[in-house]
N, C-alpha and C positions, 0 to 999 in steps of 0.2 A: 368246444367242450367235449372231452372224451366220454362216450356214453356208458362205459363200464369201469368198474373199480379194478378189475383184473387186467394185467397186461399179458398174462400167459394164455394165449389162445390161438387157435385158429382152425379154421376149417377149410377144407378144400373140396373142390368139386371137380370131377373130371367127366368129360363127355367124350365118348368114342363114337366116331361116325359109323363104324362097322356095325351092322345089325346083329352080328353073331354074338357080341357081348357088349355090355354097357356097364361101365363101372363108375361108381361115384365115390369120392372120398373126401375126407376132411383133412385139415391140416393142423390144427392146434386146438387149444382149449375150446372146443365147441364149434366145430364146423361140421357141415353135413355133406355127405356125398351119397350118391345113389347110383345103383346100377340096375339095369333092367334088360328087357328083351328088345326094346326099341331105342330110338335115338333120345336118350334121356340125359339130363345132367344133374349134378347134385353139388351140394356144398355143405360144410358144417362149421360151427363156431363154438365158442365157449359160452357158458351161461353163468349167472350169478350164483352165489353160494347159499342163498336163502332157502330154508326148508320149512315145511309145516306138516300137519298131520295128513295121512294118506286119504285120497279121494276113493270112496268105496264103490264107485260105480262099476258095474260088471262089464265084461267084454262084449256082452250082447246089447249094451245100451245104444240106442239110436241107430240100430242096424238098418232102419228104413231110410236113413238120410243119405241117399246115394249122391255122390258128387262126380261130375264128369272130368276127373283129373287123370292125367297120364303119368305124371311124375311129381316127386316132392323133394324139397331141399330144406334142410334144417340148419339154421345158423346158431349163434351162441344162445340167443334167447328169442329167436323169431323163426318162423317157418313160412315157406312159400310153396305153392302148388302150381304146376303147369297143366292147364286144361287141354282137352282134346282138340279144341278149336284154336289153340295157340295163345290163349290168354294167360295172365298171371294173377294170382291172388295170394295175399300174405296176411299173417296175423302174428300177435305176440308183441314183444318189445319194439318200440319205435323211437327210442331215445336219440338215434342219429338219422332218422328219416328212412330207415332201412325197409319199411313196408311200402314205400313208394306211392303213398296215397296223398301226398302234398301236405302232410301234417307231421307232428311229433307226438301224436296221441297213441298210446298203447291200444291194441285191438284184441279183444277176446273172440272175435269172429272174423271171417274173411273180409278183407278190404281189397278191392280191385286196384292193381297198380296202374297209375295214371298213364294213359296212352298205350298200354299193352293189353288191349282186349283181344288181340289176335296177332299172328305173325311171329310167334316165339317158338323156337324148337328146343331150347334147353335153358336151365336156370342154375345159378350157383349162389350160395349164401355164405358170407364171411362173418367176421366178428360182429360188425354192425353195418355192413354194406351188402348189397345184393347186385348181381349182374345177370343179364339175359342175353342169349345168343339168338339173333333173329333168323328168320327163314332165308334171308338174303345173305347170311354169313356175317352180319354186322354185330357189334357188341354195344350194349347199353348198360350203364350202372347207376346206382343211386344209394343214398345213405351217407354214413360217416366218411369223411374225406381228408382227415388231418394229415395224411402222408401222401396224398395224391393217388390213393388206391382206386378212385373212380376213373382215372385216366383222361380227364377232360382238360388237363393243363392247369388246374387250380387245386387249392386245398380247401375249397368251400363245400360244406355239406350240401347235398342235393336231396330235396324231398320228393322229387319225381325223376324218372330216368333221363339221363343225358348220354349223348353219344361219346364213346371212347375215341379219342383223337386218332385218326388214321386207320381205324378199324371199321369201316362201313361195309366191308365185304371180305370174302376169302378166309373167314375163320370157321373151323370145323368143331372146336371144343374150347371150353373155358374152365378155369379153376380159380377159386378164391382162397387166399390164406387169411391170416388174422388181419393184416393191414397191407397185403399186396395181392395182386391179381395177375394171372397169366392167360394167354390165349395160344391155342395151337392152330396154325394156318393150314390151309388146304395143301400147301406145298411141303408140309411136314416141319416147318420151322416154328420157333417159340418166341413170343414177345411177352414181356412182363413189365409191370409198373407198380409204383407205390413205395412202401418202406423197404430200405435196403441196407440197414445197419450191418447185417451179417452176410451180405452178398447174395441174398436170396433171389435177386433179379437176374443174376448170372451174366452181368455185363462187365465183369472184371472191375467192379468198383464197389464202394459202400455208400454211394450217393443216392438219395431218394430220387425217384423219377415220377413226374406228374403226367407223363405221356409214355406210351409203350416204347420199349427199347428191345433190340434183338438179344437173345441169349447167345453169347459169343460163339459157342461151339456147335450150335444146332441150326444151320441154314436149312436143313431138311432131315428126313429120316426119323421123325417122331410121330407116334400114333396116339399118345395119351399123356396127360400131365396131371400132377397133383401138388397142391400147395399147402404146406403146413404153417405153423405159427411164424417161424423164421427160416424155414428151409423149403426147397422145391425139388421135385423129382420128375423125371421123364421116362416114359416107356418107349423104347425104340421100335422101329418096324421089325427088327430082328428078334424082339422079345426080351431084350436086355433092359436093365434099369440103371439110370444115372441120377445122381443127386448133387445139390450144391446149396450153400448157405450155412446156417448155424449147425454146429456139430458138437455141442457141449455134452450131449448125452448119447453120442454115437448114432444119431438119427439119420446120418448119411450112409451108414452101413459099409464103410470102406475099411473096417478093422483099425481105424485110427481114432484117437481122442484128441481133438484140438478145437479151437474156438470156432473157426469157420473155414469154408472153402469158397473162393471167389469164382472158380470154374468147376464144371461138372466132374464128378469122380464116379467110377464104376462101383456098384454095390457088390460086395463079395459074394461069389457063388451064383449070381443072377445075371449072367451074360446072355441068357436065352431062356425060352420056355415060360415066360411070364405073359399073362394076358390082361392084367389090370393092376393098378396101384392105388394106394390111398395114404394120406398123411394126416397125422394128428398134431397135438401140441408139440410133443417131443418124441414121437414114435412114428414109424412108417410100416406099412404092410403091403404085401404083394400076393396076388392070386395067380397060381401057376396053371399051366394048361391041363394038368391032371386033376384039377379041382381042389388042390391043397392051398393053404394059406401060410405064409411066412411073415414074421414081424421082427423089427429090430429097433433099438433106441432105448428110451426110458421106460421102465416097467414098474414104477412106484405104486401104481394102482392096478396092477395085474393085467394091464392092457396088452401085453405081448402074448398072453394066452398059452404060455408054455408050461404051466403048472407050477411056476415059481413066483415069488413075490419080492418086491423091493429091489429087483435086479436091474442091471443096465447092460445091454449087449450091443457090441459094435458090429455084429454081423447077423444075418437072418437066422431065426429059430422057428421051428414048426409049431403052429397052433394046434393044441390037442382037442379032441372031441368033435372033429369035423369030418372025419372018415372020407376025405377026398371027394366030397359031394357038394362043393361050393360053386355057385354060378356067379355071384357078385359080392363085393364087400363095401362096407360103409364105415368110415373111421371118424370117431368123435374126439372130444378133448382128451379124455382119459379112458374111453371105452371103445370097443370095436364090435362090429356085427357082420354076419354073413348071411346071404340069401342062398339057400340050398337049391339044387337042381330040381327038387320036388316041390318048390314053392314054400318051404318052411324058413323060419328065421331063428338064428342062434346068435347069442351075444356073450361077451366076456369083458372083465375089467371092473372099473369103478361102477358102483351101484348105489351110491349115497342118495340119489334122488329117484331110484327105481328105473333108471334108464336101460337096464338089461331086460326089463319086462317079464321077469320070472315070478312076480308076486311078492318079492322080498326087497330089502335094501341091503342085502349082503353081497359084498364083492365076490367075484368068481375068478378063479385061477385058470379055468378052462371054459370052453364054450358050453352054454346051457340053452335049452329051448325057451323061446318067448312064449308066454302063456297064451294058448288059443290060436297060435299062428304056426301050426305044423304043416300047413299047406295053403294054397290059394293066394300066395303073395307073388307079385311080379316085380316089385322094386322096393328098395329101402334107402333110408337117409339117416345119418347120425349127426346130431347137433352137439352143443356143448355138454348138456346133461339131459338131453331128451332124444328120442328116436322116433321115427315115423316110417310107416310102410304103406304101400298102395296095393290094394287087393286086385285080383283079376277082374272084379266087377267095378273097378274105379272108385272104391270106397277108401278114403284115407283114414288110417288109424295111427294114433300117437300114444306115447307113454313116457314117463319120467318127469323131469322138472317142469313146473307150470306157473312159476311165480310171475311171469309176464304174459300169461295167456297163450304161450306158444303151442299148447296142445289143441287149441281151437275149440275148447269146450266152454260154452257160455255159462255164466252164473257161478263159476268156481274161481276163487282167487287164492294166491299164496298157498298152493298145495303141490304135492308130488303124487304121481299116479304110477304104481308099480306094475300095472297090467294095461294092455291096449284098450283105448276108448275111441269111438268114432268121432270124427270132426264134424261139428255142426254145419248146417247148410243155410244159405240165404233163402228168403221167401221166394216162392215161385213167381209172384207178380212183379218182382223187381228185375229190371233189365240192366241196371248199372248203379253203382254206389261210389260216392267220393267222400273223402274225409278232409275237412279243413283243420286248422290248428286246434280248435275246440268245438267244432260242430261237424255234423254229417248230413249229407243229402242223398236221397235216393230217387232215381228216375223210374217211374212206373212203366208197365207194359203199354199203357195207353198214352204215354208222353206227358204225364203229369209229373210234378216235382214236389217232394216232401222233404222237410229239413227238421233237425232237432239238435239240441245241445246249447252251447253258449249263444247268446243273442245280444251281447253288450253293444254291438255296432249295428244291429239290425240285419245280420248276415243270414237269418232264417227267412227273411223276406215276407213275414206275416204282418207287417205294419207296426210292430211293437219292438221293444228292447227287452222283452221278458224271456228268460231262459226257458227251454222246453225239454222235458224228459221223454216226450212222446212226439212222433212225427207230426209236423204241421204243414198244411198246404201252403205253397208260396203264392202270394197274391197275384192273380192274373195268369198263372201258369198251371192250369189244370190239365192242359193238353198241348200238343204241338211243340214239345221240347224233344230234341234228339240227342243232346249231350249236356253234361253239367260239369263245372270245374269249381273247386273250392280252395280258397287261399287262407291267409292268416287274418280272418275277420271279414272276408268278402267272398261273394259267390257270383258265378256267371252261368248263363244258360245259352245254348245254341238252339235256335228255333228251327223248325222244319223248313221255314222259308229262307234259311241262311243268315238270319239276323242274330245279333248278340245283345243280351240284356244282362246287366249286373246290378248288385245291391250290397249294402253293408258298409264296411269301413272304406274311407276314401281319402285318407290323410295324405297320400302320395299321388292321387289322381288315378288310382287303380280301377275305378269304375268307368273311366273313359268318357264321362259326360261333360268334360270341360270345367269341372269344379273340384274342390277338395272338401265337399260337404258329404257327410255320411247319408246314405239313402236307405229307408226302411222297407221299400218295395222296389221291384225291378225298374230300371231306367234303361233306355236305349243307348248303346255306345255310339258316340258321334261318328257318323260316316259309315257305320256298319249295320245298316238296316237290312242288308242282303249280301249275297256273294261270299259267305264264309262257310268253310267245310269242317273246321275243327277248332277247338279252343282249349286253352290250358291256363291255369292260374298258379302263379308263384306265391311267395309269402306276401308281397305287396306290389306285385305287378301281374299283368295279364297279357296273353298273346293269342292271336288268331291266325289260322291258316286260311288263305283265300282260295276260292275255287280255281283260280289261275295258277296256284302254287306259290304265291307270295306270302310273306309273314308281316303282320302288323303287331306292335307291342306298345303298351302304355303303362304308366305307373312309376314305381321307384326304379332308380338306375344306378345305385351306389356301386354295383359291381359290373356295370355295363350290360345288365341283363336285358335291356331293350334292343340291343343289337344294332343301334343306329350310328355306331362309330364314335360315340361319346361315353363318358363315364362320370358319375357324380362322386366327389369326395365327401363322404359322410361326415367328416370332421369339420370341414370348412364350407360345404355346400357349393364349392366351385365345380364347374362343368369343364372337363378336360377332353380335348381331342385325343382319341386313342392312338392315332397315327402321327408320326412326325410329318412336318411339311414336306411335300414331294411324294408321299405315299398316299394310297387310297384304301378305303375300307371295303373289302370284298370277301364274301363267303365267311364272315366271322373272323377275319384276320387282316393285318396290314400287309399290302402287297406293293411291290416296287421299291425303288431306292429312296432312302431319306436324303433329300438334297441339303447342301450346305449354303448358308447365306452370310453376307456381311451384316453388320448390325443394322445399317440403314435398309438393306434389302429385306430383313426380317420384319421391320416396322412397316415398310411399304406393302409387303405381301399380306400382312394381317389387315391393313386398312383396305386394300383392294378386295379381299374376300368379303369383308363386311359390306362394302358398297354394292357388291354383286348379289347380295341377299343372304350372306352368311352361310352357315352349315348346320344341318340338323335342327333347324328352327331357331338357331341362335345367331345374333348379328352383332355381338360385342366381343369378338375374339381379339386377344392381345397376347403379347409376350409376358410370361409370368414373372413375378418377383423371385429373387433368390430363395427366400423362405418358402414360397409356394412350390417352386420347382424341387426343392429338397424334400418335400413331403412325399415325392414319388419314389424315393430311394428305399429299397427293402433289402433285407439280408437274403443271400442266395441259398440259405439252408432249407427253404420251404416253409419257414415259420416267420412271417413278416414281422419286422420290428422297425417301425417308421423312424425317419429322422427326428431327432429330438434335441433339446438343449441341455440335456443332463450329462453329456459327455460319455454316455454308455455306448459301447460298441455293439455290433450285431450279436444276436443270441449265440452263445458258444464262444464268442470272442475271436473267431478266426476267419469267418467268411467275409469277403469284401462286399461292399454295397453294390447294388445293381438295380436298374429299372425293373419293376415287377412285371416280368414278361407275360404271364397269363392275362393280365389286364391291359398291358401296353405291348402287344406282340411285335416281334421283329424290330425292336428298338436298338439302334446302334449303341454299343458300349463306349461312348465317347463324350465329347463336350457339347453343351447346349448353352445358348444365350439365355440370360435372365436380366431383369432390371436390378439396378443398384438400389441402395437404401436412401440415398440423398435426393436423387431426382430421376426423372424418366430417361434422361440421356447419359446416365452413368452406368453402362452395362457391366455385368459380371459374367464369368464363365463358370458353369457347374459341370463337373466331370463325374460320370458314373463308373469310371474305370479304375479308381485308386482309393486306397485308404479305408478307414472304418467309418461307419455312419454314426457320428455323434461327437462333435467338438463344440463348443458354444461360442467360439470366437468370431468376430466380425470379419477379420482377414485371416485366412487359413490356407497355407500352401500344402498341407499334408493330408488332411481329412476332408471328405470329398472336396476337391479343389474348388474354391470359390474366390477367384482373384479379381480384384477391382482392376479393370483394364487400364485405368490411368496410372496404376502403379507399375505397369510394365511398358508404358509408352503408348503414344497415340496410334502407332501402327496396328495395335490390337484391334482397333475399330475396322480395319480393312481386312482382317483375317475372316475366314468363313467357318461357321459352326452350324450345328443342327438346331432346329427350332421345333418346339412343341407349344401349341397355343392353348389358352385357357379362357373361359368365359365366366364373368361374375354373376350371370343370371342364375337364379336359384329356382 
């Protein structure tokens, strides 16, 4: 489900490794970017259009609530902060899981991002997804993933951070667009992934990518990147700017008006002397080395800042009112902001939600001062319709739209705030907090655990199923807890002795006690009384990291989330091997060559495997039926449409069917054995390499091929084809 009603968005975030300047930018309707004096990263996104009466709190409100944040990133309707110790906290809208706390619950106060308490050097926020650059140079993303913008090889939304495929190191900066993401490598190359309808990934195609691909013309020589809604820009080491992707409003700046560009083009007049860039919904800005700002593209909300309104320019124009005194820029959906060299903040463009911070909701044609922020600011970030700044004393301040709590001010809902307010802080005696789907738990400084919220499954652990609006102590866990994880109706705790205890919902065995019975108080996970160093909870599954560096998981497995080389089909309950026979499951993927077998060899191999003890605790592996095997066929567009009997083709009507690679990786695009309809020994062949997915006939030579071998001769039994096994155990 798409978390927002607008598709015009995006925000981009850019991180520059050089300490001399750091610039953050957005890319489209509501993205945030931040620039600062240290290694910061930012992102922006668009926000919803709801408005309410102004919040009258003054800029002095809560000035004593100091937070140890070093940078801030604003998305469409959510905000994230990077703490000085490398942790990440987020608040605001959570409709796509973009807060990373394991839930879909909106937050009006900080929620810690699961697993990112330290080790992060930069953050970026997109429309409804968020990414982090780790100290090791790796990239992790979470949230909305409809177009593969998280880069994990799937289109599954993620409520907690996941690794971007192939980017565990060697990345120096990240940028998030509306529904695509880019990374700048230490070698100066660019990799992008996600939505690609307008060529914004730069790989000379319009094919969505679920994992990173190289931007074709940039093997090296890039120092910064910025991602807009549907366009992307790069700053070269020579100070020039190149852009690619959608160009319907001139946002590429090449003095041309056309639909899109699949390869990078030079921005007119900016072949050198640029130190930072930022991208909004349909406009782009650049910070020059002399402290000036130039913008180009769509100016319907005055976001170009050149003193005109409603214009569209295909080449850069100067922003007025900045006096060549700019240190960093942040670009939102339809507004733009600048951090001056003296620590002040100026903004221009759309102000319908008070996002310019000048105490009004009047749009501005040129840069105006943000109320109360004439000095003392070290970084800024622009979201969809809100803006945030970090003071020199590490106090975050935000202003603008607050309909999803993105300003971080508790107790106020559905409002806009036209002047800066301080973001609320967590209590001092809390060392960690986690949010489940409808409940929250906090770990106290003495190792105790308190939970509140929904308790329909006993997830609060107080021995009842009564919802609680105030924190309740978890039974038996007043101390000796070092970590907590919350899922969709269940909670788990890691004790100081290295053991794991869980409670709450257990319909998929996510409590790990060998039953599917809900538990109202903590129970010990079987076999995990000690030796565990970390835990995490998904929606309906749980995983633990052992002290030896191994991983153990339990609970639901419909997307292969347990990592044991199997996956459960949620429609049929069948358990599939993720690899073809001949391959092995290693490191989260299938490795080796898929072997081919005669029909009898396929039957014998399955029988031998079961006699030897089976695989992944299952001992009834068999060759699937034709109907079962056809359920694995998906459209290659990135929007799965399973095999059906309606005669419908893949979505869009032009993609050929193929095995769903993110779930069944490295699967040969060829023929597989399956059982016939009449008896066990009447094999059929199913091919994933031809035709549309959807014919309803018993014998079909054209749509995925399912030919009764008897129809083409007994010799077919001696031919060799690939095999994928299935278990009926549920």
